[in-house]
N, CA, C and O of each residue as an XYZ file, in Angstrom:
372
protein
N     -15.045     70.603    157.696
C     -16.142     69.650    157.703
C     -15.880     68.595    156.634
O     -15.508     68.923    155.507
N     -16.077     67.324    156.992
C     -15.884     66.225    156.052
C     -17.098     66.065    155.166
O     -18.231     66.240    155.615
N     -16.870     65.740    153.933
C     -17.964     65.483    152.994
C     -18.058     63.970    152.793
O     -17.372     63.408    151.940
N     -18.916     63.312    153.590
C     -19.077     61.867    153.531
C     -20.175     61.502    152.549
O     -21.192     62.190    152.467
N     -19.975     60.424    151.806
C     -21.038     59.999    150.882
C     -22.252     59.512    151.665
O     -22.114     58.876    152.709
N     -23.410     59.808    151.165
C     -24.629     59.371    151.835
C     -25.081     58.039    151.247
O     -24.798     57.707    150.096
N     -25.782     57.304    152.069
C     -26.326     56.017    151.629
C     -27.830     56.191    151.523
O     -28.509     56.472    152.511
N     -28.339     56.020    150.311
C     -29.794     56.125    150.170
C     -30.455     54.794    150.535
O     -29.774     53.788    150.733
N     -31.762     54.798    150.619
C     -32.504     53.606    151.048
C     -32.267     52.404    150.151
O     -32.211     51.281    150.652
N     -32.129     52.591    148.867
C     -31.953     51.446    147.967
C     -30.627     50.745    148.220
O     -30.549     49.520    148.122
N     -29.586     51.501    148.543
C     -28.299     50.888    148.846
C     -28.356     50.152    150.183
O     -27.791     49.067    150.328
N     -29.035     50.742    151.148
C     -29.139     50.111    152.464
C     -29.949     48.825    152.382
O     -29.566     47.822    152.985
N     -31.061     48.832    151.650
C     -31.901     47.643    151.513
C     -31.219     46.546    150.724
O     -31.547     45.373    150.900
N     -30.285     46.891    149.862
C     -29.572     45.886    149.071
C     -28.694     45.012    149.965
O     -28.369     43.882    149.600
N     -28.312     45.524    151.124
C     -27.464     44.767    152.037
C     -28.253     43.744    152.848
O     -27.671     42.807    153.394
N     -29.564     43.914    152.931
C     -30.408     43.020    153.712
C     -30.841     41.858    152.830
O     -31.403     42.083    151.758
N     -30.596     40.625    153.251
C     -31.029     39.493    152.418
C     -32.546     39.464    152.293
O     -33.263     39.768    153.246
N     -33.026     39.098    151.115
C     -34.466     39.081    150.889
C     -35.138     37.955    151.658
O     -36.264     38.123    152.127
N     -34.482     36.819    151.798
C     -35.011     35.699    152.575
C     -33.960     35.266    153.577
O     -32.956     34.662    153.200
N     -34.180     35.566    154.855
C     -33.199     35.104    155.844
C     -33.211     33.575    155.923
O     -34.263     32.941    155.831
N     -32.050     33.016    156.089
C     -31.938     31.560    156.182
C     -32.344     31.137    157.586
O     -31.768     31.588    158.576
N     -33.325     30.283    157.656
C     -33.815     29.795    158.941
C     -33.319     28.363    159.111
O     -33.841     27.438    158.489
N     -32.322     28.192    159.947
C     -31.691     26.882    160.112
C     -32.671     25.828    160.614
O     -32.643     24.690    160.147
N     -33.529     26.188    161.550
C     -34.472     25.198    162.076
C     -35.451     24.747    161.006
O     -35.804     23.569    160.951
N     -35.893     25.659    160.159
C     -36.802     25.286    159.063
C     -36.093     24.349    158.091
O     -36.689     23.392    157.596
N     -34.828     24.626    157.822
C     -34.065     23.737    156.931
C     -33.881     22.369    157.579
O     -33.967     21.347    156.898
N     -33.628     22.336    158.890
C     -33.493     21.059    159.599
C     -34.789     20.258    159.543
O     -34.766     19.041    159.359
N     -35.936     20.957    159.704
C     -37.223     20.257    159.643
C     -37.418     19.602    158.282
O     -37.835     18.447    158.204
N     -37.124     20.321    157.223
C     -37.321     19.790    155.873
C     -36.351     18.644    155.578
O     -36.765     17.594    155.086
N     -35.082     18.837    155.871
C     -34.095     17.794    155.551
C     -34.317     16.541    156.396
O     -34.094     15.430    155.915
N     -34.751     16.702    157.644
C     -35.015     15.538    158.500
C     -36.167     14.718    157.944
O     -36.098     13.490    157.917
N     -37.232     15.390    157.499
C     -38.361     14.659    156.900
C     -37.910     13.903    155.651
O     -38.295     12.753    155.442
N     -37.098     14.550    154.831
C     -36.603     13.885    153.621
C     -35.756     12.666    153.955
O     -35.867     11.631    153.297
N     -34.914     12.785    154.969
C     -34.073     11.651    155.373
C     -34.918     10.500    155.904
O     -34.672      9.345    155.556
N     -35.905     10.797    156.736
C     -36.772      9.740    157.257
C     -37.527      9.055    156.122
O     -37.643      7.829    156.104
N     -38.036      9.835    155.184
C     -38.756      9.252    154.044
C     -37.839      8.412    153.173
O     -38.250      7.359    152.687
N     -36.609      8.852    152.964
C     -35.677      8.099    152.113
C     -35.312      6.753    152.737
O     -34.939      5.823    152.023
N     -35.417      6.641    154.072
C     -35.127      5.381    154.778
C     -36.394      4.591    155.069
O     -36.348      3.579    155.769
N     -37.542      5.051    154.530
C     -38.844      4.396    154.735
C     -39.209      4.272    156.211
O     -39.773      3.265    156.639
N     -38.883      5.297    156.976
C     -39.246      5.343    158.387
C     -40.542      6.144    158.490
O     -40.613      7.290    158.047
N     -41.558      5.527    159.078
C     -42.856      6.176    159.177
C     -42.874      7.209    160.295
O     -42.240      7.039    161.337
N     -43.623      8.290    160.050
C     -43.774      9.335    161.057
C     -45.089     10.063    160.836
O     -45.671     10.014    159.753
N     -45.538     10.732    161.870
C     -46.739     11.557    161.843
C     -46.305     12.984    162.164
O     -45.502     13.206    163.070
N     -46.835     13.938    161.426
C     -46.444     15.336    161.594
C     -47.423     16.078    162.499
O     -48.638     15.972    162.332
N     -46.887     16.822    163.449
C     -47.678     17.687    164.325
C     -47.136     19.109    164.260
O     -45.952     19.320    163.997
N     -47.999     20.069    164.497
C     -47.608     21.488    164.572
C     -46.814     21.948    163.345
O     -45.763     22.576    163.471
N     -47.330     21.626    162.167
C     -46.686     22.029    160.903
C     -45.243     21.550    160.793
O     -44.395     22.259    160.252
N     -44.960     20.364    161.297
C     -43.629     19.778    161.169
C     -42.673     20.105    162.297
O     -41.527     19.655    162.281
N     -43.115     20.876    163.273
C     -42.242     21.211    164.399
C     -42.011     19.986    165.278
O     -40.933     19.824    165.850
N     -43.023     19.121    165.386
C     -42.940     17.906    166.194
C     -43.355     16.730    165.329
O     -44.425     16.746    164.721
N     -42.516     15.716    165.275
C     -42.829     14.487    164.548
C     -42.927     13.346    165.551
O     -42.182     13.291    166.530
N     -43.855     12.442    165.289
C     -43.917     11.202    166.050
C     -43.443     10.114    165.106
O     -44.117      9.780    164.131
N     -42.284      9.571    165.405
C     -41.609      8.610    164.540
C     -41.879      7.204    165.051
O     -41.874      6.957    166.257
N     -42.115      6.286    164.122
C     -42.345      4.891    164.479
C     -41.014      4.153    164.489
O     -40.328      4.064    163.471
N     -40.663      3.626    165.657
C     -39.468      2.802    165.768
C     -39.860      1.335    165.678
O     -40.923      1.007    165.152
N     -39.024      0.467    166.178
C     -39.301     -0.970    166.210
C     -40.097     -1.294    167.464
O     -39.531     -1.711    168.475
N     -41.398     -1.104    167.400
C     -42.253     -1.392    168.540
C     -42.391     -0.253    169.525
O     -42.914     -0.454    170.621
N     -41.940      0.935    169.170
C     -42.095      2.075    170.059
C     -42.301      3.349    169.244
O     -42.045      3.390    168.041
N     -42.760      4.361    169.921
C     -42.926      5.676    169.298
C     -41.857      6.611    169.835
O     -41.450      6.513    170.993
N     -41.408      7.519    168.979
C     -40.341      8.443    169.337
C     -40.815      9.855    169.029
O     -41.218     10.151    167.904
N     -40.766     10.720    170.028
C     -41.050     12.135    169.811
C     -39.785     12.788    169.270
O     -38.710     12.648    169.854
N     -39.915     13.503    168.151
C     -38.753     14.090    167.492
C     -39.071     15.530    167.107
O     -40.082     15.810    166.463
N     -38.188     16.432    167.512
C     -38.285     17.837    167.155
C     -37.138     18.141    166.196
O     -36.036     18.468    166.636
N     -37.388     18.036    164.881
C     -36.308     18.142    163.902
C     -35.640     19.506    163.840
O     -34.487     19.599    163.420
N     -36.319     20.556    164.242
C     -35.698     21.882    164.222
C     -34.473     21.941    165.122
O     -33.448     22.519    164.759
N     -34.589     21.346    166.286
C     -33.473     21.289    167.238
C     -32.733     19.968    167.180
O     -31.605     19.866    167.663
N     -33.362     18.946    166.589
C     -32.729     17.640    166.498
C     -32.959     16.755    167.712
O     -32.418     15.651    167.774
N     -33.734     17.203    168.664
C     -33.969     16.457    169.908
C     -34.970     15.333    169.682
O     -35.981     15.531    169.008
N     -34.702     14.160    170.234
C     -35.653     13.052    170.185
C     -35.697     12.337    171.523
O     -34.705     12.254    172.246
N     -36.891     11.820    171.829
C     -37.119     11.079    173.074
C     -37.978      9.867    172.747
O     -39.072     10.006    172.201
N     -37.485      8.680    173.079
C     -38.254      7.451    172.892
C     -39.243      7.318    174.027
O     -38.864      7.385    175.196
N     -40.496      7.131    173.695
C     -41.541      7.036    174.722
C     -41.429      5.753    175.541
O     -41.648      5.781    176.752
N     -41.096      4.645    174.915
C     -41.121      3.345    175.597
C     -39.788      2.931    176.226
O     -39.775      2.092    177.127
N     -38.699      3.486    175.783
C     -37.393      3.012    176.237
C     -36.648      3.991    177.132
O     -35.525      3.715    177.555
N     -37.254      5.113    177.418
C     -36.595      6.139    178.237
C     -35.233      6.525    177.679
O     -34.325      6.864    178.438
N     -35.084      6.477    176.361
C     -33.863      6.907    175.686
C     -34.105      8.258    175.056
O     -35.221      8.570    174.640
N     -33.057      9.061    174.986
C     -33.163     10.336    174.298
C     -31.831     10.654    173.646
O     -30.802     10.065    173.977
N     -31.866     11.584    172.726
C     -30.643     11.966    172.052
C     -30.881     13.142    171.121
O     -31.949     13.754    171.109
N     -29.854     13.434    170.347
C     -29.905     14.538    169.404
C     -29.449     14.069    168.031
O     -28.564     13.222    167.904
N     -30.072     14.636    167.011
C     -29.637     14.422    165.631
C     -30.435     13.374    164.905
O     -30.693     12.287    165.421
N     -30.821     13.724    163.692
C     -31.612     12.806    162.878
C     -30.808     11.575    162.492
O     -31.364     10.481    162.395
N     -29.506     11.737    162.269
C     -28.682     10.582    161.889
C     -28.559      9.597    163.051
O     -28.594      8.385    162.838
N     -28.416     10.100    164.266
C     -28.394      9.215    165.438
C     -29.730      8.507    165.604
O     -29.772      7.319    165.924
N     -30.818      9.232    165.386
C     -32.147      8.634    165.473
C     -32.301      7.514    164.447
O     -32.766      6.424    164.779
N     -31.913      7.780    163.210
C     -32.009      6.768    162.148
C     -31.146      5.555    162.484
O     -31.579      4.417    162.300
N     -29.935      5.790    162.972
C     -29.043      4.683    163.342
C     -29.655      3.814    164.441
O     -29.570      2.587    164.388
N     -30.270      4.453    165.433
C     -30.885      3.708    166.529
C     -32.054      2.872    166.029
O     -32.235      1.736    166.469
N     -32.846      3.418    165.117
C     -33.990      2.670    164.574
C     -33.504      1.525    163.708
O     -33.980      0.398    163.851
N     -32.558      1.794    162.806
C     -32.088      0.753    161.883
C     -31.311     -0.354    162.595
O     -31.285     -1.491    162.123
N     -30.681     -0.035    163.722
C     -29.945     -1.066    164.469
C     -30.867     -1.873    165.376
O     -30.440     -2.859    165.977
N     -32.136     -1.458    165.480
C     -33.089     -2.176    166.306
C     -33.113     -1.751    167.757
O     -33.835     -2.344    168.558
N     -32.341     -0.735    168.118
C     -32.309     -0.287    169.511
C     -33.544      0.521    169.867
O     -33.895      0.629    171.042
N     -34.202      1.085    168.877
C     -35.455      1.820    169.096
C     -36.517      1.264    168.185
O     -37.654      1.737    168.202
């Protein structure tokens, strides 16, 4: 019979991270910071899950957790906060 070392609960719990990293939550926070740093106005819905971003004469629905955005007036859509910012700053949205 093999004599294997046992793992007690404290050793097992030490392997579990205390705060799991939630990528979508990090995306929501960093996207808001980027929009604010570029002085792009937005309205927050559903605790930041959905933002309504003000473009150049249009509104854009933006889900920063996934990065998806849809322009209401131009029938344009895309992914990524940087692409969204580029479209707004270039005047395309």
